[in-house]
N, C-alpha and C positions, 0 to 999 in steps of 0.2 A: 505466722501466715500474714502479708502485710494486707492492710486494708485500707481503702480510700473512700473518703466521703464527697460526695458530689457537693459542691459549693453552689450558691445562690448565682443562678445565671451562666454556670459552666456546662458546657457541652458534654456529652458522652465521650466524645473523642478525646477532649481534654483530660478527663478524668482517666481514662484508659492509658492515655500518653504518661500520666504521672505516676499510674500503678505499674506500668513497665518499667519505668525508671526506678521505682522502688525496689521492684524485683532483682534489676540489674545490679543495683547498689548492694543488696544483699547476698548477691551472689547464687539465689536459688537455681537460676536456669543452668550455670555452669556445675551446679551440685547434681541436677537431674541427668545433665548428659554424662556426667561421671559415673552414675549409677546405672546406666543403661545396659551395659554389659560388665561381666566378671573380669576383674583384671587380677593375674597373677601376681603374688607378692614380688616374685623376680622381675617382673614386667615394671612394677611401681618404682623399684629400686633403680632399673635401667633408666627409665624416665625422669628420676630425680638426679640421677648423675649426669645424664645430657643437659638437664637444666642447669646444674652448678657449673658444668664447662662453658655453656652459653654465657653465663653470668660472669665468670670469670674473663672469657675473652672479650665482652662488653666492656668492663670496667678497667682493661688494660693491665692485666697481671700475667704477661707472657712468660715470666720466668718461674710460675708456680706449676709444677708438673705433678702434682699428687695424682691428678685424674687421667694421666696420659697412658 
């Protein structure tokens, strides 16, 4: 769990902003969103395959057809 100590002369809003930034860097919010509902293993696999296709398309490997 990330923690933030308020510095001398720092406003609450500034400390909250730092806390939110730390949470985002550690991936806490994305982890919470991921666990909000159960995802079947087949759905996970399908998502992973789609991400791999997208990555291959992005980096310009059009002749690689393993996922087609």
